[in-house]
Every structure is written in structure tokens, then in C-alpha cells.
C-alpha positions in Angstrom: 3.1 -44.5 -49.9 5.1 -47.3 -49.1 9.3 -46.5 -49.6 12.7 -47.3 -48.9 15.9 -45.8 -49.3 18.9 -48.2 -50.5 22.8 -46.3 -50.2 25.3 -48.0 -51.5 29.0 -47.1 -50.8 32.5 -47.8 -50.9 35.7 -46.1 -51.3 34.9 -42.2 -49.2 31.8 -43.8 -48.0 32.3 -43.9 -44.3 33.3 -39.9 -44.6 30.8 -39.2 -46.9 27.9 -40.6 -44.8 29.1 -38.3 -41.6 28.2 -35.8 -44.2 25.3 -36.7 -45.7 23.6 -39.5 -42.7 23.8 -36.2 -40.0 21.0 -34.7 -43.0 18.4 -37.1 -42.1 15.7 -36.3 -39.7 12.0 -37.3 -38.9 11.0 -36.0 -42.1 12.0 -39.1 -43.8 8.6 -41.0 -44.0 10.8 -44.8 -44.7 13.6 -47.0 -43.8 16.7 -46.4 -44.8 19.5 -49.6 -45.5 23.2 -49.2 -47.3 25.3 -50.9 -48.1 29.0 -49.8 -47.9 31.9 -52.2 -48.0 34.3 -52.5 -45.7 36.6 -55.3 -44.3 35.1 -57.2 -41.5 34.6 -55.3 -37.5 34.1 -52.7 -39.3 30.8 -51.0 -39.5 29.2 -51.8 -36.5 31.7 -48.9 -35.4 30.8 -46.9 -38.3 27.0 -46.9 -37.2 27.6 -46.0 -33.0 29.3 -43.1 -34.7 27.1 -42.3 -36.8 24.1 -42.9 -34.2 26.0 -40.5 -32.8 25.7 -37.7 -35.2 22.3 -38.1 -36.5 18.3 -37.1 -35.3 17.5 -40.7 -36.5 18.7 -44.4 -34.9 21.4 -46.0 -36.8 22.9 -49.0 -36.4 24.4 -52.3 -37.5 21.7 -54.5 -39.3 21.6 -57.8 -37.8 19.9 -61.4 -39.1 16.2 -61.8 -38.8 16.1 -57.6 -38.2 12.5 -55.6 -38.9 12.8 -53.2 -40.9 11.4 -49.9 -39.1 10.6 -46.4 -41.2 13.1 -44.1 -39.9 16.0 -46.0 -39.0 19.3 -46.5 -40.6 20.4 -50.0 -41.3 24.2 -50.8 -42.1 24.8 -54.4 -43.5 27.5 -55.9 -41.6 30.9 -56.4 -43.4 31.4 -60.3 -44.1 27.5 -61.1 -45.6 25.5 -60.0 -48.1 22.7 -58.3 -47.1 18.8 -58.9 -48.2 15.6 -57.3 -47.6 12.6 -59.7 -47.6 8.8 -59.6 -47.1 7.5 -60.8 -43.8 4.2 -60.7 -42.5 2.9 -56.8 -42.7 6.5 -56.5 -43.1 10.3 -56.2 -44.5 13.2 -58.1 -42.9 17.0 -58.1 -43.1 17.8 -61.6 -44.5 22.4 -62.4 -44.2 23.9 -64.3 -47.3 27.2 -65.9 -46.6 27.2 -66.5 -50.9 30.6 -65.9 -52.3 31.5 -62.6 -53.4 30.2 -60.4 -55.7 32.6 -58.0 -57.5 35.1 -58.4 -55.1 32.7 -57.7 -52.1 31.1 -59.0 -49.1 28.4 -57.1 -48.4 27.2 -56.1 -52.3 24.8 -53.8 -52.9 23.8 -55.8 -56.5 22.5 -58.1 -53.8 20.5 -55.8 -52.3 18.6 -54.6 -55.3 18.2 -56.8 -56.7 16.4 -58.5 -53.3 13.8 -55.5 -52.9 12.2 -56.5 -56.4 10.4 -59.6 -54.5 9.6 -56.9 -51.9 5.7 -54.8 -51.3 7.7 -51.1 -51.7 5.8 -49.2 -54.0 8.7 -47.1 -54.9 12.3 -47.6 -53.8 14.7 -44.6 -53.6 18.4 -46.3 -54.8 21.2 -43.3 -53.7 25.3 -44.1 -54.7 27.7 -42.4 -53.3 31.2 -42.7 -53.9 33.7 -45.7 -54.6 35.5 -47.5 -56.7 34.2 -50.3 -59.3 30.3 -51.1 -60.3 28.7 -52.5 -57.6 25.0 -51.4 -57.3 24.6 -50.6 -61.5 23.4 -54.1 -61.9 21.4 -54.5 -59.2 19.6 -51.1 -59.7 19.7 -52.0 -64.0 18.0 -54.8 -62.4 15.1 -52.8 -60.4 14.1 -50.8 -62.6 12.4 -53.2 -64.7 10.5 -54.8 -61.7 9.5 -51.9 -59.7 9.0 -48.1 -60.0 12.5 -46.3 -58.6 13.6 -42.4 -58.0 17.9 -42.4 -58.6 20.4 -40.4 -56.9 23.9 -40.2 -57.6 26.4 -38.5 -55.8 27.9 -36.2 -57.9 32.1 -36.2 -59.3 33.3 -32.6 -57.1 32.0 -34.4 -53.8 32.8 -37.9 -54.5 36.1 -39.7 -53.8 36.1 -42.0 -56.3 33.2 -41.5 -59.4 33.4 -45.3 -60.2 30.3 -46.4 -58.6 28.3 -43.4 -59.7 29.6 -42.3 -63.2 28.7 -46.4 -63.7 25.2 -46.1 -63.0 25.2 -42.4 -65.2 26.5 -44.9 -68.1 23.5 -47.4 -67.8 20.5 -46.1 -68.9 18.9 -45.4 -65.5 17.0 -42.3 -65.4 19.6 -40.3 -62.6 19.5 -37.3 -60.6 23.1 -36.2 -59.9 23.3 -34.1 -56.0 26.5 -32.7 -54.6 26.2 -35.0 -51.4 26.0 -31.5 -48.9 22.1 -31.4 -51.1 22.0 -35.2 -51.3 19.9 -35.5 -47.8 17.2 -33.4 -48.8 16.9 -34.5 -52.0 16.1 -38.3 -50.7 13.7 -36.6 -48.4 11.6 -34.4 -50.4 11.6 -38.0 -52.6 10.1 -39.3 -49.0 8.3 -37.5 -48.6 6.6 -37.2 -52.3 
């Protein structure tokens, strides 16, 4: 089955990602795309730091980059990240559309773009963060594609705005502690 994991995070995200991303390994049968709200210039160093501690390659996404299985892509600060189908593959497409929910990149853009993709299932993961980015996009996506939704639990999150917002929506969701989240993502990718 052709799947992708799409992660949204904000406040507390870099620290959460440093715990989550090393849990991923080559049992993961799909790509991982991350939207982390950060100022310009910081997503590259975050990607480099995560690449050092993860057995899978981690990089800052580039415009028009082909998405490959078993790789982790972090949205570049200052650009919305969309995923677009291309001939026999998917590509990352940057957009400089205005900030949405006060942020760019905005996870809602990423989730909404996945509705047009050829993935059989999307695994949506929402980590710690202020606000509600991700909820609108996941609700939209849930009407277009088969999805699985995982959210970080309140105990391990720095701020529970983004995960809490998903829980208030009508989307079926599983709550996981950060220490178990990577294993849950791998299981869903294999199923």
C-alpha cells in the first residue's frame, strides 16, 4: 500500500521531533513530511541535527524535490509546503501564498494538498503546538482520502493547542505518548 506520514508541530516541536524521529527506522515503508513552525533559517539546522540522530536520512525540503520512501523531509521556513503528484512519483512544491493561521509554512496547506495525491492512505500526526494548525486540513483530507490520525498526549506535549484542537474535531483519532508514537507510525506504515 502506498502511504505517507504527514506531521504538524509548533511550540515544543523541535524537542519532540528529537525524541520522535530517532524512533523511526527502515521498517517504515513510506516517506515522512514535517511542517514545523519556525523562523527563516532554523529549519535547515533542525534537519541537520535530526539527520545526525536518525537512522533514516533527514533533510530540509527543496522546491520540486521528489519524495522518496524511508526519507524525512522538513518544510523550509518561510514557504508553504504542498505535495503534488507527478509522473509515477510525488514532488514537494513551495508556495509563497500569504501566512495562514499566522504561519508559513502552514500544516493545513500540506494536508489539503494531499487530497489530490495518489497515496492510498495518509497517516496524519499532530504534535505539541499552540493554536489549531492542522485541524482544518485534516478534516478536509478525511473527506477525500483514507486517513489515520495520531496525536501526542497531553502529558508529553509542551503546549496542547494543536493536538487538543484535533480531539475536538469529528475526526477519529488515537492519542499516543511521545515515547510510543514512532512505533505506532511504523505499525501503521506496515499495515
